[in-house]
Structure formats: C-alpha cells, structure tokens
N, C-alpha and C positions, 0 to 999 in steps of 0.2 A: 900737052897731053896729060901730064900728071894732074893738072887742075881739073880737067874734065873727068878723070877717074875719081878724084876726091868729091866733086859735085855729084857724080852718079852714085857714089857710095852713100853720101849724106841723104840724097833723095830716096834711095832704096831703103835705108834704115828708117827714115821718117815714115815712109809708106807702110813698112811692116809693123812699126810700133802703133800707128794710128788705126790699122786694120784689125788689130787684135782685141777690139772692144766686144764684150759679150752682150748680146741683145737680151733684154729681159722680157718675158711674156707678161702681158697685162694680167694682174691677179685681182681684179675687182669683180663686182657683181654683174650679172647679166643686165642688159638694157630691156626694160619692160615699157611698152608704149601701146597706144591705141586700145586702151581698156574700154570695152563696151558691154553694158548690161542690157539684155533684152528679155522682157519688156522693162522699160525704165521705171515705171511705177506699177509694179505687179499687184494683182488682186490677191487676197489671201488663199485663193485656190490655184494660183499660178506659180510654177517654178520659174527660176530666172537662169538664163544661159549667159555665162560670162565668157567673153572672148578677149584675147590679148595677143600682141605681137611680142615675142621674146627672142632676143638675139644675144649670143655670147661668142666672143672671138675664139674660145676654145671648143665651141660646139655645145649644143643643148642636149643633155641626156634625158632629162625628164623635167616636167613643170607640174607643180602642185598648187591647188587653190586651197587656202585655209579660210574658213568662215566660222562665225559664232553669233549667237544672239547677244545683244548687249547686256542681258541679264545673266548669261552664262559665263563661266570663266575659261572653259577649254575650247580650243579650236577643233573643228572637224576638218580632216585632211582628205581632199579628193584629187586624184590624178587627172590632169588635163590631157585631152586628146589632141594629138598633132594634126594640123591641117596644112593647107598650102601656104607658101611664103612665110614660114616661121610663125604661123598663127596657131593658137591653142584654145581649146574650149572645155568648159566644165559646167555642170548644172548644180544650182542650189535648190533644194526642194522647197515646196510651198510651206509657209508658216502661218499660224493663226493671225487674224487681223490685229494690226497695231504692234506686231512684233518687229523690232528693229534688228536688222542683220548687218554685221560688219564683215568685210572680207579684205 
C-alpha cells in the first residue's frame, strides 16, 4: 500500500509541475494576404481600390494603407474600411500619367 501511495504522490507532483507552464501569446505582426489592386493597370484618370485580407490572433483594431509616389519621400496614410471575412479596402487617388505609386 505504501508503494502505491508513493507512486501516486510522484505522479501528482509531476502533473502539477508540468501543468504550471505559462502560455505566451504570439507577439508578431498581423498576416496580410490576398492583396488586390483594381484596376491592375489604371489610366491617369482612374483611382485604384486596394483590398487585402488581414488577420491577427489578438484581433484587428484598424488597418492603414500607406502610399507614395516614387519621386516623393513621405507616405500618405489612409484608413482602410473593414468588409466581410477580414477584408479591408482603401482607395489611392488618380495621379498624372507615368507617375509611379508605391504602397
């Protein structure tokens, strides 16, 4: 009987020690996928709608689109609008012909 009590005590101690591990919450960036620009090759008179799927384990509070012309140094920040299934959209306005825009 004493052996069973000793085995039970060892098992209980091992269980308690191994169950006290703290889980860490992932602290990395959100996952951005399915980025789509419409139209793909805009005319100089057309704005471009950008859409993307954004998922974060801690939840998404807001999504911003930053864009600039390749000749400019500062980015313009535009809040993206939430849609269905973690999708977000924002619009880049039309620019003069042959202006390259990065986002």
